[in-house]
C-alpha angles and dihedrals in degrees: 000000000000122000091244092051091048091050091050091050091050091049091052092048090050090050092051090049091052090047091051090049091049092049091051088059096040091086120183119250124255143185118257129193129213154125128260100191118057130146129200133190088282085082112075093228095049132081109182115102121235091246092050094050095048095044092049093047095049107025098038105026101026098229118178095207137018127190116202110210112177122177117281090234137108110287130215099178136059129228091287097048093254114147116255137168109292111257142159118286090244091058092048089049090055096041102039121005102042099051093042093049091048089056091049090049088059089051090053105032094163093056130066123237119184139179120222132143143235111238127208094226113219109256094002143051131278133325128178113229124198116190106182111171118171094031094172098044117118093231095050130165096025098067129141087229091060093048092048092050091050092049091051092049090049092051097043102036107011131117119313092247095054107127117258094222112080094155094112095053118116092226098037123131127209093241090064089081092051099047122100105240118233109200107115115069146035089260089056089054090051090049091053093056091045088053091053091049091051101040102033110025109171090008102073141052140187128210124194106227126214089337102197100030087118121041094224101042098102149356111214088245087064090055090048088054091052092048093047090055094056115005092166093049103039097058105132140070123189096222094152096058134199131233088076093146090075135105088242099045109242089005087279100148129162087300090076128081097247110338120242126318112214086346090300128117111256085235085077105014097059109091106237090007133131098309092047090050090055093044088050087063090052092250113160101224112146129209122237135178123221143173097226081205118196098150134322112221126358106160123277091011132069131189126156143342121259117268108283095010099102112352128044142167117216115207127190110232108200090203120044092226108097113211134146089261097049091043094052092048090051092047092053095044094074092224092132145097134207130219145179124217094003089281088161130010100194138031130182110187124172143158120212142180119182107315093341119100136175133188133199111316092018135101127237116209117210139156121251109272095024116131113246123196124211113203128183135174123188133181129203122206121222096237140038133187099269111139115218087214114023110244098022092106093228103129102183110118122150120254113234116234118259114257100188146346119213124213106211121194138176137176121263112219103166135259118320117238116248110259094024126118089248090057089061095044114117099188141056107220092192095063117109143144104266096182136009113200119208133172088283089064105043134081117225110223129209092261092052094256120136123231128192136168139198126192122197139154122267104242106151143000107285149150130230126205136168139226127178139184145169090236123103119238093265106028100160112247093007109055136015118192087343095306119123115247133217111285117251117255116240112208118214117239140183092282108070094188092054088050092053092048091052091050092051093046093051094048097047089045089063114050129162141165129205132194130210116249134265115214127220118206122186118224129198117272105253093208092053090052090059 
């Protein structure tokens, strides 16, 4: 063998070794399931311990990720609910939650556990804020940088009753005492999101929680202001809300605009409503479902299901490796769907034209007049987590069969200008159900999944989203002409167990799933240009 031939052989072998190494890291994507809004006993209005919440979410309900989001308020209890000296949330995060969550992360190295917080937004209701600096650091999420950022946010934008003196804080900075605090008005809320966009681009997110729980929380113009300030940060709306194990489902009592419809906030559930109005401007604000867990049952009270028990958000992770960085990218991509009661456990939804294809959260470009094909495949599991007797820990209810899946579409006309009539508009009059698939329309595949398609011409810029249910179109008390109705109220009585059974029965009697949208954008005909 000549020296040149030997060198060439070694070069080829080295190349093959590098290719094999590359292939070992080019992991296929996968769907992951989790919850972005979870309280523990660190919040004054919660009772479940951190250990209890994490073990239930992972061991019992097999969640891939869990995001702890305690209130950004002074705390007087630790992770276990034991009384402690009242201190700022930032201090409790450093003293209690962060080290305990880091230990739990070591126990579950294949899952992702994160700390965020729920902010009392000045002038409005709640928003979850995730500040995640150092996403790729080995010691994430327990970094001094994260704790310092949280402390600054708490001082600058936190609740009105947050103390003015932060001088004793471990992560305080001298300029805290010189800054003009912004925690009173709508403009202060806008400033907070602008600060996140400036200081932590790509490392922070904001989620609008239970948006119409109170009738006076927002006008849609307020939400447009918030989104304009930080469109890459404010990317989520909790339309499928938590606190479902409650007499007033979601804790939406008379104080709300209209209660929940099918367990879903009217912000999302109303056809042509608030979410459709924002999507009609082309705004990328994605729907998620959460537990908002505080505790489940503490006789005679009831609150919310455990994380993963009833509500879940499914995210597509392009790489199989789950880290804080890959999770945040997936969360902001919009390639996700949300579900109650495990009604479905997979969804493939795409829009295509020729060789072009787009999935949830993406945009398909097509020429006017082109045929576009909408394709979706769903799968239903046999069982959900319904307990036959609440509290027995036997989560083996049967999943009801899908009755129909609606394709909802609306026109996209571009962002409204601040101060215009369109900027105040709370509805999208172009939104409608363009197709409702039933068993007559879908193909049953060998694995039991259901596939259906719809082909239509591309005539205008638009978005397409899905919702599905086991209800018929006119299931008295639950649907009317296909539209979800306000959830029945369950009144507590002297028998707590009977109350819990009635709550569980109502909630599992009313199951829905929703997808995020795919956008269609018309492009100029190249032939016509020439």
